[in-house]
C-alpha positions as CSV (number, residue, x, y, z in Angstrom):
1,M,32.5,-16.6,-45.1
2,S,29.1,-16.3,-46.6
3,A,27.7,-13.0,-47.9
4,N,26.8,-10.2,-45.5
5,L,23.0,-9.8,-45.5
6,V,23.1,-6.4,-43.7
7,R,22.3,-3.7,-46.2
8,N,24.4,-0.6,-46.1
9,P,26.9,-1.9,-43.5
10,E,29.4,0.9,-44.3
11,F,26.7,3.6,-43.6
12,T,27.7,5.4,-46.8
13,E,24.3,5.5,-48.4
14,M,22.1,8.2,-46.9
15,A,18.3,8.6,-46.6
16,G,17.9,12.1,-45.3
17,A,19.9,12.6,-42.0
18,L,20.3,8.9,-41.3
19,P,22.1,6.1,-43.1
20,A,19.8,4.2,-45.5
21,E,18.3,1.0,-44.1
22,W,19.0,2.2,-40.5
23,R,16.8,4.0,-38.0
24,T,16.9,5.0,-34.4
25,R,14.5,4.0,-31.6
26,S,13.9,5.0,-28.0
27,P,11.0,4.5,-25.7
28,R,10.6,8.3,-25.2
29,N,12.4,11.4,-26.2
30,E,13.2,12.1,-22.6
31,V,15.5,9.1,-22.4
32,A,16.8,9.0,-26.0
33,P,20.5,8.8,-26.7
34,R,22.0,11.5,-29.0
35,F,22.4,9.7,-32.3
36,S,24.7,10.8,-35.1
37,L,27.3,9.7,-37.7
38,G,31.0,9.9,-36.8
39,R,34.3,8.9,-38.3
40,D,36.4,5.8,-37.5
41,G,39.8,7.1,-36.4
42,E,41.5,4.1,-38.0
43,T,39.8,4.0,-41.4
44,G,38.1,7.4,-41.7
45,M,34.9,5.5,-42.6
46,P,31.5,6.5,-41.2
47,V,30.5,5.0,-37.9
48,L,27.3,5.1,-35.9
49,R,27.5,7.1,-32.7
50,S,25.4,7.0,-29.5
51,E,25.9,9.5,-26.6
52,F,24.2,9.8,-23.2
53,P,22.7,13.3,-22.8
54,R,20.2,11.9,-20.3
55,G,22.9,10.3,-18.2
56,A,21.9,7.0,-16.6
57,K,18.4,7.4,-17.8
58,T,19.5,7.1,-21.4
59,F,18.1,4.1,-23.4
60,G,17.9,3.7,-27.1
61,Q,19.3,1.9,-30.2
62,W,20.3,2.0,-33.8
63,E,18.6,-0.8,-35.7
64,T,18.3,-2.4,-39.1
65,V,16.2,-5.3,-40.5
66,V,17.9,-8.2,-42.2
67,S,15.7,-10.0,-44.7
68,G,16.0,-13.2,-46.8
69,L,16.4,-15.5,-43.8
70,E,15.1,-19.1,-43.7
71,A,13.6,-20.8,-40.7
72,G,15.8,-23.7,-39.4
73,R,19.1,-22.2,-40.7
74,A,21.8,-20.8,-38.5
75,Y,23.0,-17.2,-38.8
76,S,25.7,-15.1,-37.2
77,F,24.9,-11.5,-36.3
78,S,27.8,-9.4,-35.2
79,V,29.0,-5.8,-34.8
80,E,32.1,-4.0,-33.5
81,A,31.8,-1.5,-30.7
82,S,34.2,1.0,-29.2
83,W,33.3,3.1,-26.1
84,T,34.8,5.8,-23.8
85,G,33.5,7.0,-20.5
86,I,31.0,4.1,-20.1
87,A,30.1,3.0,-16.6
88,S,29.9,-0.7,-17.4
89,A,30.1,-2.1,-20.9
90,T,28.5,-5.4,-19.8
91,E,25.4,-3.4,-18.9
92,C,25.5,-0.4,-21.2
93,V,26.6,-1.7,-24.6
94,R,24.4,-4.4,-26.1
95,L,23.8,-6.3,-29.4
96,K,20.3,-7.8,-29.6
97,V,18.6,-9.8,-32.3
98,A,14.8,-10.1,-32.7
99,W,13.6,-12.8,-35.1
100,L,10.6,-11.6,-37.2
101,A,8.0,-13.2,-39.4
102,G,8.8,-10.6,-42.1
103,P,10.5,-7.2,-42.5
104,E,7.4,-5.3,-41.5
105,A,6.2,-7.6,-38.8
106,D,5.0,-5.9,-35.6
107,G,5.8,-8.5,-33.0
108,D,9.0,-10.5,-32.3
109,L,9.1,-14.3,-32.6
110,R,12.1,-14.7,-30.4
111,K,14.8,-12.4,-29.0
112,E,18.5,-13.2,-28.3
113,L,21.3,-11.2,-26.6
114,A,25.0,-11.3,-27.5
115,A,27.7,-11.8,-25.0
116,P,28.7,-8.6,-23.4
117,A,31.5,-6.6,-25.1
118,R,34.7,-6.5,-23.2
119,R,37.6,-4.2,-23.8
120,G,40.7,-5.9,-25.1
121,A,44.0,-4.8,-26.5
122,G,42.5,-2.5,-29.0
123,P,39.5,0.0,-28.8
124,W,37.2,-2.2,-30.9
125,R,35.5,-5.3,-29.7
126,R,33.2,-7.6,-31.6
127,M,30.0,-8.9,-30.2
128,E,28.3,-11.9,-31.9
129,I,25.1,-13.9,-31.7
130,V,24.9,-17.3,-33.5
131,G,21.3,-18.5,-33.6
132,V,18.9,-20.7,-35.5
133,A,16.0,-18.9,-37.1
134,P,12.8,-20.1,-35.4
135,E,9.8,-21.5,-37.2
136,G,8.1,-18.8,-39.3
137,A,11.1,-16.4,-39.3
138,T,12.2,-14.8,-42.5
139,A,13.8,-11.7,-41.1
140,A,15.6,-10.3,-38.0
141,R,16.1,-7.0,-36.5
142,M,19.6,-6.1,-35.3
143,E,19.6,-3.7,-32.3
144,L,22.7,-1.8,-31.3
145,V,21.7,-0.7,-27.8
146,S,23.2,2.1,-25.6
147,R,21.7,2.4,-22.1
148,W,22.0,3.5,-18.5
149,S,25.5,5.0,-18.4
150,P,25.9,8.3,-16.5
151,S,28.1,9.5,-19.4
152,G,30.2,8.4,-22.3
153,K,30.0,7.6,-26.0
154,V,29.7,4.4,-28.0
155,L,30.7,3.9,-31.7
156,W,29.5,1.1,-33.9
157,R,31.0,-0.3,-37.1
158,E,31.1,-3.4,-39.4
159,P,27.6,-4.9,-38.7
160,A,27.3,-8.3,-40.3
161,A,24.7,-11.0,-40.7
162,C,25.9,-14.2,-42.4
163,E,24.8,-17.8,-42.6
164,A,26.7,-19.9,-40.1
165,D,27.2,-23.6,-39.3
166,P,24.4,-24.9,-37.1
167,P,25.3,-25.6,-33.5
168,Q,26.0,-29.2,-32.7
169,P,24.9,-31.2,-29.6
170,R,27.4,-31.5,-26.8
171,E,26.4,-34.5,-24.9
172,V,28.4,-35.4,-21.8
173,V,27.8,-38.2,-19.2
174,L,28.2,-37.0,-15.6
175,A,28.6,-39.3,-12.6
176,A,28.8,-39.1,-8.9
177,A,30.5,-42.0,-7.1
178,V,31.0,-42.8,-3.4
179,G,31.9,-45.8,-1.5
180,P,31.0,-47.0,2.0
181,R,33.1,-45.3,4.6
182,G,36.3,-47.2,5.4
183,E,38.6,-47.5,8.4
184,T,41.7,-46.2,6.7
185,P,42.5,-43.7,3.9
186,E,43.9,-46.5,1.9
187,A,40.7,-48.5,2.0
188,N,38.6,-45.4,1.2
189,R,40.9,-44.5,-1.7
190,A,40.7,-48.0,-3.2
191,E,36.9,-48.2,-2.8
192,H,36.1,-44.8,-4.2
193,L,38.3,-45.3,-7.2
194,R,36.8,-48.7,-7.8
195,Q,33.4,-47.0,-8.0
196,A,34.9,-44.3,-10.3
197,R,36.3,-47.0,-12.6
198,A,32.9,-48.8,-12.7
199,A,31.2,-45.5,-13.5
200,A,33.7,-44.9,-16.4
201,E,33.1,-48.4,-17.7
202,A,29.4,-47.6,-17.6
203,G,30.0,-44.6,-19.9
204,A,30.7,-41.7,-17.5
205,E,33.0,-39.1,-18.9
206,I,33.2,-36.7,-15.9
207,I,33.0,-38.2,-12.4
208,V,32.9,-36.4,-9.0
209,L,33.9,-38.1,-5.7
210,A,32.9,-36.8,-2.2
211,E,34.6,-34.3,0.0
212,A,37.9,-35.5,1.6
213,F,37.0,-39.0,0.6
214,P,40.2,-40.7,1.8
215,R,39.3,-39.4,5.4
216,A,35.5,-40.4,5.4
217,G,34.7,-42.5,8.4
218,T,38.3,-43.0,9.6
219,G,38.0,-40.7,12.6
220,L,41.2,-38.9,11.6
221,S,41.4,-35.1,11.7
222,S,42.0,-33.1,8.6
223,Y,45.6,-32.7,9.6
224,E,46.1,-36.3,10.4
225,A,44.7,-37.3,7.0
226,A,46.5,-34.6,5.1
227,E,48.8,-35.3,2.1
228,P,50.7,-33.2,-0.4
229,L,49.2,-32.3,-3.7
230,E,51.2,-34.9,-5.5
231,G,50.4,-37.5,-2.9
232,P,48.8,-41.0,-3.2
233,T,45.3,-39.7,-3.9
234,L,46.3,-37.7,-6.9
235,Q,48.4,-40.6,-8.2
236,A,45.5,-43.0,-7.8
237,M,43.0,-40.7,-9.4
238,A,45.3,-39.9,-12.3
239,G,45.9,-43.7,-12.9
240,V,42.2,-44.4,-13.2
241,S,41.6,-41.4,-15.4
242,R,44.5,-42.4,-17.7
243,E,43.2,-45.9,-18.0
244,T,39.5,-45.0,-18.6
245,G,39.8,-41.6,-20.3
246,A,37.3,-40.1,-17.8
247,Y,37.8,-36.8,-15.9
248,I,37.7,-37.4,-12.1
249,A,37.2,-34.7,-9.4
250,G,37.4,-35.4,-5.7
251,G,38.4,-33.9,-2.4
252,I,41.5,-34.3,-0.2
253,D,43.0,-32.7,2.9
254,E,46.0,-31.0,1.3
255,L,49.2,-30.0,3.3
256,D,51.3,-27.4,1.5
257,G,54.4,-26.1,3.3
258,G,52.7,-26.6,6.7
259,V,49.5,-24.9,5.6
260,L,46.3,-27.1,5.6
261,Y,43.7,-26.7,2.9
262,N,40.4,-28.5,2.0
263,T,41.2,-29.1,-1.6
264,M,39.4,-30.6,-4.6
265,L,41.4,-32.1,-7.5
266,L,40.4,-32.4,-11.1
267,V,42.4,-34.9,-13.1
268,G,42.2,-36.0,-16.7
269,P,43.8,-38.6,-19.0
270,V,47.0,-36.5,-19.1
271,G,47.2,-35.8,-15.4
272,L,46.3,-33.0,-13.0
273,V,44.0,-30.4,-14.7
274,G,43.8,-28.1,-11.7
275,R,42.8,-27.8,-8.0
276,Y,40.3,-25.7,-6.1
277,R,40.8,-24.8,-2.4
278,K,37.6,-24.4,-0.4
279,T,36.8,-20.8,0.2
280,H,34.0,-21.0,2.8
281,L,35.0,-22.8,6.0
282,P,32.6,-23.9,8.8
283,E,33.8,-23.1,12.3
284,A,35.0,-26.7,12.8
285,E,37.5,-26.4,10.0
286,C,38.6,-22.9,11.1
287,I,39.5,-24.0,14.6
288,G,41.0,-27.1,13.2
289,G,43.6,-25.0,11.4
290,V,42.3,-25.2,7.8
291,T,43.1,-22.2,5.7
292,P,40.6,-20.9,3.1
293,G,41.2,-20.6,-0.6
294,E,40.8,-17.2,-2.4
295,E,39.9,-18.1,-6.0
296,Y,37.2,-19.6,-8.2
297,P,39.1,-21.2,-11.1
298,V,37.2,-22.6,-14.1
299,F,39.0,-25.4,-16.0
300,E,38.7,-25.8,-19.8
301,T,38.4,-29.4,-20.9
302,P,37.4,-31.0,-24.2
303,L,34.1,-31.9,-22.6
304,G,33.2,-28.5,-21.3
305,R,34.3,-25.8,-18.8
306,I,34.2,-27.2,-15.3
307,G,34.0,-25.3,-11.9
308,L,34.5,-26.9,-8.5
309,E,33.0,-26.3,-5.1
310,I,33.3,-28.1,-1.7
311,C,30.5,-28.7,0.8
312,Y,29.9,-25.5,2.7
313,D,30.6,-23.5,-0.4
314,N,27.2,-24.7,-1.7
315,F,25.5,-22.8,1.1
316,F,26.7,-19.6,-0.5
317,P,25.1,-18.7,-3.9
318,E,28.0,-16.4,-4.7
319,V,30.3,-19.4,-5.2
320,A,28.2,-21.0,-8.0
321,R,27.5,-17.6,-9.5
322,S,31.3,-16.7,-9.5
323,L,32.0,-20.0,-11.3
324,A,29.2,-19.4,-13.9
325,V,30.3,-15.8,-14.5
326,G,33.8,-17.3,-15.1
327,G,32.4,-19.5,-17.8
328,A,31.6,-22.8,-16.0
329,E,29.1,-25.0,-17.8
330,I,29.4,-27.8,-15.2
331,I,29.8,-27.4,-11.5
332,L,31.0,-30.4,-9.6
333,C,30.5,-30.5,-5.8
334,S,32.3,-32.7,-3.3
335,I,30.3,-32.6,-0.1
336,A,30.2,-34.4,3.3
337,G,26.6,-33.5,4.1
338,D,23.9,-30.8,4.3
339,G,21.7,-31.4,7.3
340,R,19.6,-28.2,7.1
341,E,15.9,-29.0,7.8
342,G,16.7,-32.6,8.2
343,G,18.3,-32.7,4.7
344,M,15.3,-31.2,3.0
345,N,17.2,-28.2,1.7
346,W,19.9,-30.2,0.0
347,E,18.0,-31.1,-3.2
348,V,16.3,-27.7,-3.3
349,V,19.6,-25.8,-3.0
350,S,21.3,-28.0,-5.6
351,R,18.5,-27.5,-8.1
352,A,18.6,-23.8,-7.4
353,R,22.3,-23.5,-8.1
354,A,21.8,-25.2,-11.5
355,I,18.7,-23.1,-12.4
356,D,20.1,-19.8,-11.4
357,N,23.3,-20.3,-13.3
358,S,22.2,-22.5,-16.2
359,V,24.8,-25.1,-15.4
360,A,24.8,-28.8,-15.0
361,F,25.4,-29.7,-11.4
362,A,26.7,-33.0,-10.1
363,A,27.4,-33.7,-6.4
364,A,28.9,-36.6,-4.6
365,I,28.0,-36.7,-0.9
366,W,28.9,-39.0,2.0
367,P,26.0,-41.5,2.6
368,P,23.3,-41.4,3.8
369,G,23.3,-38.1,1.8
370,R,21.9,-38.3,-1.7
371,S,24.3,-37.8,-4.5
372,L,22.7,-36.0,-7.4
373,V,23.1,-35.1,-11.0
374,V,20.9,-32.1,-12.0
375,N,20.6,-30.5,-15.5
376,Q,20.6,-26.8,-16.4
377,W,16.9,-26.5,-15.8
378,G,16.9,-28.0,-12.3
379,H,15.7,-31.5,-13.2
380,V,17.2,-34.2,-11.0
381,L,18.4,-36.8,-13.6
382,A,20.0,-39.2,-11.2
383,D,19.7,-39.7,-7.4
384,S,21.7,-42.2,-5.3
385,G,19.0,-42.4,-2.7
386,G,21.7,-42.2,0.0
387,E,23.3,-45.5,-1.0
388,P,27.0,-46.1,-1.9
389,G,27.8,-46.7,-5.5
390,F,27.6,-44.5,-8.6
391,I,25.0,-42.7,-10.5
392,T,25.2,-41.4,-14.1
393,A,23.2,-39.1,-16.4
394,S,23.7,-37.5,-19.7
395,V,23.3,-33.8,-20.3
396,D,23.5,-31.8,-23.5
397,L,25.5,-28.6,-22.8
398,A,24.4,-27.1,-26.2
399,E,20.7,-27.6,-25.7
400,R,18.6,-24.5,-25.7
401,R,15.1,-24.1,-24.3
402,W,12.8,-21.2,-25.0
403,K,10.0,-20.0,-22.9
404,Q,7.3,-17.4,-23.7
405,W,7.6,-14.1,-21.8
406,M,11.0,-15.0,-20.5
407,S,12.2,-11.4,-20.0
408,V,11.4,-10.5,-23.5
409,T,7.9,-9.9,-25.0
410,S,8.1,-13.0,-27.2
411,W,10.2,-16.1,-26.5
412,G,13.4,-15.9,-24.5
413,E,15.9,-18.2,-23.0
414,W,17.1,-17.9,-19.3
415,A,20.6,-19.3,-20.1
416,G,21.0,-16.6,-22.7
417,L,19.6,-13.8,-20.5
418,W,20.9,-13.9,-17.0
419,R,24.5,-13.3,-18.0
420,H,23.5,-10.2,-19.9
421,E,20.8,-8.8,-17.6
422,R,22.8,-8.9,-14.4
423,R,23.8,-5.5,-13.0
424,P,27.1,-6.1,-11.2
425,R,27.8,-2.4,-10.4
426,T,24.7,-2.3,-8.3
427,Y,25.8,-5.3,-6.1
428,G,28.5,-3.4,-4.2
429,P,27.1,-4.3,-0.7
430,L,27.6,-8.0,-1.4
431,G,31.3,-7.5,-0.9
432,M,30.9,-5.1,2.1
433,P,31.0,-6.0,5.8
434,L,27.6,-7.3,7.1
435,P,25.4,-4.9,9.0
436,P,24.4,-5.8,12.6
437,P,21.9,-8.7,12.6
438,P,18.3,-7.9,13.4
439,R,17.3,-8.1,17.0
440,A,16.2,-11.6,18.0
441,G,12.5,-12.3,18.2
442,Y,10.7,-14.9,20.2
443,R,7.7,-16.9,19.4
444,K,5.0,-17.3,22.0
445,G,5.8,-20.2,24.2
446,T,9.5,-20.2,23.9
């Protein structure tokens, strides 16, 4: 590990009432935390302490400036935090880093936020930011923020700033593949996997197939087309994945102990990675005896973290958000169709899911629907135009894009902000029963 560039990280040197090289900051005295030095119960060493005398109005930070940085080099900034009585650590306990043109610079060049601290087995949890110093940066301000909890106390220890390995690109080629609708599940299975194989041979590493693709166009009901998890579709998908090295996701009608699910499988070169059962069912599936799933799993693969959703799920923004909060970097959607506004909403919604959650989004849809591959910024990289076949596009999961005045007063990044600026404890009504709908209105002439 390289040298720690934080000065006085043990808080042992003093400058008056505060540790040398450290200061406190708050927008106004009326909202300032109570700042003081405490003692670490484990080591007896000094720790920084922030308390909440103003309750949920409290906002302020300990901060120090790290000098001697070089633009273009990567650095790790980290600190350990311990808290008691805090309403939500994801909202109320923050590490932020502001890149500066110099130790005395007034304005920030760029600002980054660490992943929220989460309590683990012990009382101390480390937060970390790994970033590349932007052009012109020679210093950075570490901010240890305490905010908005009705009560509680936060302790800080072991701040560190060290040179780090630069982040590397993580290019992955996504594909969506569909075949023309066949007359039998066997014909559909063979044609869709022929398209998947062709996509893999063209360089695709992750391939999504459409919803319940063995049933498409056969006229069979979900129950009539159903098969067990380890049935012929899983076996066929696993065979192509094993031979090509690609990961393949696609939908089946799954029968499990007499219970019918609309299921999406994810297979890899070593077999089944996992399954997702559709959570949002349209009325046709409800009365057809399909049972909804209850979970939003995210699957770790060597290529990235993958979340799955099926057709009607994409009408509900909570599904994609749940997957993204769970760590998904890629969302694969198997879908039969989206006819809202004559199909106009389909692309808009798909792009919105990608933008809102900073995920790559790939969807395979029954023709004449348009299969899409969308990047994290909502750009459609590939579009089937409603034709059978496959489409591919490459995305870099590690790419970062900075925009001026994106939340912060300098340059910020949406992908690095939304996860940290959400306020989940204010979203309670999203999980509550819906209120009565508004009274129907009528336009003149209807």
